[in-house]
KOLLOGU-905039 format. One record per atom (N, C-alpha, C): y, z, x. Coordinates in steps of 0.02 Angstrom, whole numbers, plus 50000, padded with zeros to 5 digits. Layout:
# KOLLOGU-905039
YZX/...
# end
This chain:
# KOLLOGU-905039
499285001450043/499924999350015/500775000150042/501284996550021/501644996850054/502364999450021/502854998250037/503475001249976/503594996349945/503274990049931/503404985449861/502834988349804/502384989149821/501974992849799/501984996749763/502225003649804/502785006849765/502985007249712/503545002549731/504075000949679/503675000149605/503204994149618/502914991549579/502454996449520/502215001649562/501895006149525/502305011749501/503115010749503/503385016149479/503505021849495/503185022249570/503425030149594/504215031649612/504545026849625/505235027849646/505485033949639/505905038149658/506205042249644/506985038249618/507545041849609/508035039949581/508355033849605/508425034249668/508665029549715/507955026749772/507355029149758/506925028049782/506825031649835/506095029449891/506235034549950/506455034049991/506945039050032/507435038750073/507325036150127/506785032650152/506825026950215/506325022450182/505985017850222/505665011950199/505025012850240/504435012450212/503695015650211/503585009050259/503405009150309/503115003350345/502145003050359/501864999250406/501164998750396/500835002850456/501195008250476/500945013850511/500105019350474/499895018950500/499415023650470/499735029150450/500275033850465/500665039750427/500925035250363/501315032050373/501465029150329/501005026550260/500475022050271/499835021050231/499635027250189/499725031050233/499385036750192/499735042250155/500485040150161/500945043250116/501075038050056/500895031550070/501155027850015/500315029249949/499775030949999/499365030749942/499285036249904/499435043449944/499685048949908/500285048449846/500855044849858/501325043549825/501195041549756/500665037249768/500345032849704/499845036149671/499705041149683/499395044549636/499645047949578/499325048249500/499655048449445/500135056149449/499785061549452/500115066649466/500715067049513/500655063349589/500945066149633/501595059249611/501295053449578/502025050149548/502455051949509/502235053349475/502505058949398/503155061749439/502805065049484/503105071849501/503825069649556/503725065649592/504135063549647/504585057949628/504495054949566/504925049249531/505505054149502/505665059149522/506035063449504/506815064849545/506355063349598/506875064249662/506895057749707/507495058649735/507445053849820/507205058149862/506645053549856/506125060049905/505865056449987/505685060850033/505375058050098/504745061250110/504305058450162/503805062350182/503775062950245/503325067350269/503075066350340/502185066750340/501895064750378/501195065950377/500895066350443/500375068150448/500035070050528/499425071450515/498925068250591/498245069750584/498055074250620/497405078150600/497135084450662/497195081750709/496795077550727/496665072550779/496815065050790/496845062450853/496975055250851/496295052850830/495685054850826/495155049250784/495005051550704/495325056350693/495175060250630/495605053450587/495225052450524/495535047850457/495885050650424/495825058750416/496145061650371/496995065150390/497105063250352/498035065550357/498385068550309/498715073250319/499165078850296/499855075450289/500235079450227/500895075850219/501245082450185/501955081950210/502065085750145/502825081450105/502895082450065/503465079250006/504025083350011/504715081049997/505155083650009/505805080649974/506155082249952/506795078149921/507485080449979/507905074749970/508565074349990/509035071949972/509645073749969/510235073749941/510465067449967/511025063449940/511405058549950/511635057750034/511705062150044/511675060550141/511185062550174/510695064250146/509935065650183/509775073250201/510355076750179/510015082550166/509545085950146/509065088350165/508565092150126/508595097550070/508235095150021/508595099349964/507875104849933/507405101449950/506885105149888/506175103049927/505755108149940/505195105249953/504745103349889/504315097949914/503995094649835/503345096049813/503085094249874/502075093349855/501855091649913/501095094349918/500755092349993/500195088549964/499705084750015/499155080549994/498835079550057/498325075650039/497825076450100/497625070450082/497595062950140/497035057550113/496755056650173/496235052850154/495505049450197/495765043050218/496205039550250/496305031750266/495675027950261/495005031350283/494435029650286/494065024150227/494305029750181/494085027650095/494735024150061/495375027050086/495975027150051/495965033449980/495685037849991/495805041849933/496155049949933/496215052549910/496675057249895/496255064349896/496065066949947/495475072149960/495745078649933/496585079549916/496705087549878/497345085949873/497615089949846/498475089049841/498815096449781/499465097449818/499745102649781/500205099249747/500405098949675/501065094749648/501145102049607/501625106249629/501825111849582/502605108749532/502415104249496/502845101249441/503075103649396/503825102049367/503885104349290/503495102649239/503455104549210/502985101949138/503475098549076/502885093449061/503465088349016/503705093048959/504215091148904/504285094948840/503775096248819/503315093048801/502815092948740/502335097648779/502085099348849/501675102848885/501895109748896/502485110748885/502975115848896/502985117948810/502985114248770/503015118248696/502395119648688/501665115048713/501145118748682/500975124248705/501035125148778/500915131248818/501145137148796/501755135948775/502455141948748/501995144848681/502005142048645/501525143148576/500915146848592/500355145848635/499725148248638/500125154048686/500435155848727/500555159048780/500925166048719/501275162748689/501835169148648/501285170448589/500805168148569/500215170748504/499615174748575/499445172848616/498965178648655/499335182448662/500045183448666/500295191348728/500595195248647/500575192048606/500795196048552/500365199248504/499685196448523/499205198948480/498635202648525/498885202948583/498475207348638/498555215248621/498005216848642/498105224148625/498295229248681/498115226248735/498555230748794/499275229848781/499475223448785/500115223448750/500475227248719/500135230148664/500415232148610/500385240148608/499935240948664/499765247648674/500305252048716/500655245848766/501045247548806/501865247348761/502145241248721/502415242748675/502495247748623/502065248548590/502015251148514/502175245148477/502865246448444/502875242348387/503055234648397/502895229948409/503005225248448/503395221948412/503595223148325/504035217148298/504585222248303/504795226648350/505475229348354/505725223948428/505155223548463/505395219148532/505605210948534/506215208948569/506365202348578/505945200748618/506025192748622/505345189948686/505725182848706/505665181848765/505635172848776/505075170948832/505055165048831/504665160148875/504565156848934/504695158349004/504725152549032/504155149249073/504085144549105/503535143149155/503885143149212/503355146049260/503575145349333/502935139349366/503295134049392/502785130749424/502245130049492/502835134949512/502755138849588/502055142349580/502045146749534/501385150349504/501085147149472/501065141149415/500685139549380/500555144049338/500825148049309/500895151349259/501425153749201/501335155549147/501885155949086/501945164149086/502725164249073/502825173849078/503355174249017/502815178148984/503385181148937/503775186348920/504295186948934/504625193448936/504765197048868/504685202148867/504845205648806/505305211348825/505925213248770/506365219148822/506425221448730/506545228048733/506855232648683/507335237248720/508065236748703/508525240648734/508325240948800/508255247048835/508245246748928/507675245348939/507185245248904/506405243148919/506335235548923/505685234748964/505655226848968/504905227449014/504765220948997/504065221049017/503805212749027/503555211049067/503335204749098/502795203649079/502275196949047/501625194849036/501555188249053/501185191249115/500875182349127/500195178249095/500385171449090/499805170749043/499685163849092/499035162249110/498795158249135/498135153249150/498175148249140/497695143049120/497015144149164/496405145449128/495825146649176/495655138249168/495345134649264/495315129549259/494625126649221/494145131549228/493565128749214/493435129649154/493515135349109/493515133949042/494225131248997/494705128249039/495445126549002/495585130648945/495625137648964/495935139848900/496325144348933/496845148548900/497525154648920/497105159448923/497325164648964/497325171348957/497605175748969/497805180848958/498245186648975/498025188449048/498565188749109/498305190549186/498575196849189/499195199649186/499495203849211/499865205549172/500255213949144/500775214749112/501165219049175/501795217249169/502335222649227/502755225049195/502835230949204/503555235649171/503955234049227/504525230449196/505135227749246/505365234549288/505395241149235/505755247349259/505445249949303/504655249949323/504315255049368/503995247749410/504435240949447/504055239349472/504005243449552/503375243849584/503235247149646/503625243849697/503945248549723/504335246849816/503955242249842/503225243449862/502715236549888/502785232549850/502895230649795/502785224849762/503435220549766/504145224049772/504595221649797/504675218649853/504565222849897/504395219549973/503925214849976/503365213549940/503055207149968/503525201649910/503875202149863/504345197049834/504665195249876/505295201349921/505595199149966/505585193850032/504655198250048/504495193250108/504395187150112/503955187950039/503735178850012/504445172950010/505155178750007/505755172849969/505905172750050/505945177750107/506155175850173/505645169350200/505035170150189/504525165750219/504825158050180/505005157450109/505115151750069/505855149950124/506235153450121/507015150850145/506945149850220/506345152550252/506385148750331/506055141050319/505595141650279/505465134150275/506095131050280/506555130950252/507225126450241/507415124850293/507465128950342/507745128850426/507605122350450/508275120650473/508445113450522/507715113050568/507195109450577/507035107650648/506185109450626/506145115550571/505485120650583/504845113250559/504955108550525/504525103850528/504315100050587/504895099150624/504595095250683/504165099750738/504225105350742/503975110350767/503205114150737/503115113750686/502585115450661/501995109850662/502095105350653/501745100050611/501415100650679/501495101250721/501015099950792/500655104950803/500645109750741/499945116850741/499535118650689/499005119050705/498565118050627/498485127450626/498605131950666/498635139350655/499035141850683/499235146350640/500205149750647/499885156350596/500375163750643/500355169850594/501115168550593/501125172150512/501975171750501/502045179250501/502625183650531/502855189050533/503595190950510/503685195050468/504235197150432/504395202650438/505255203050458/505395208050486/506185209350443/506185217050409/507025216250390/507305217950429/507835216250437/508585216350476/509035221250428/509185223950388/509565227950364/509695224250291/509815226850224/509965223950165/509645217050166/509975211650147/509515208150128/509405203150193/509315203650231/509415201150311/508595199950321/508285197450339/507395195650369/507495191150439/506955193850475/506845188750536/506175186250518/506075180250546/505335176850511/505115171850567/504695175150608/504345171650660/503635168750652/503685163250676/502915158750654/502685158650729/502145160650737/501965164150807/501165161450817/500815159050880/500215156650890/499885163750930/499485165650956/499035170251004/499475171351048/499995165951090/500205167151168/500845164551160/501215162951091/501795160451100/502205160051035/502675160451024/503145158350965/503525152250962/503185150550916/503345143250887/504185141450864/504355145550821/504845145050790/505145152350733/505765154150746/505955159150711/506605156550668/506615162250629/507275159450588/507615166950566/508165167650565/508715174150527/508975171950465/508765175550402/508805171450345/509135178350292/509615176850248/509775180550210/509505180150139/508935182150115/508835182150024/509375182149986/510025185749995/510465186049927/510705182149919/510975178149975/511495172949990/511095165649986/510385166649997/509995160650012/510405157650067/510205159850136/510605154850189/510225156550263/510225151650305/509795150950354/510275153150391/510425159550423/510985162450467/510915159050531/510195158450565/510085156250642/509265153250634/509155149550668/508515145750686/508435140850727/507655143550775/507745137550833/507055138250865/506765135750884/506045134350910/506045141450979/505405143350972/505185148451005/505215145651088/505165153651119/505155151651199/504475149451222/
# end
């Protein structure tokens, strides 16, 4: 597949891919992944770019990341991940955290709210559920519906997830917003720091050459965190981030 093939299959973004796809193995792998039905629908809403790499020179397996860019070529948002085998032109695996269509959301919302409002554990937690107001949203990163219920100063969140095997929804977890444990909040902030660090300039260029690393996160006071990506013998990349202002304060390759 080439860029013209992608255009014919309707997987262009608002202005198309931000660079021309050529005939290199990496670009061929990107084109195959971009033409996958689920991926195509998702990235068609963006001006997207992608980068692909192989585990070694003999491998036919290519791994790639998709992201969106603004009108001047600045990174905007991570979009998806895929793995392609050029030996047979197949998409072996992919993670595409896309938004639901209006129809998909409405269907899932109805099911999620019916499950939550009739769940015995939820009713035990809130008492008279008819007194509580509620709203529902979908988290595409977590791939779950969340029903938020509140009454006065009290509020709980209930996650509803789709079981892939049975294709049925179930109530996964009930969380009291007012007694969220410190450990859970710390984990949330840690994950936010890592997510923000991945927006640092140059991080993809460094880490794409490595298959295995460990991520260390430390609070530097308030909403600032240091994030280090390391192997057993070297620091590959680091970033200082502020999750409150959602800003990368400092970043660079390791020593």
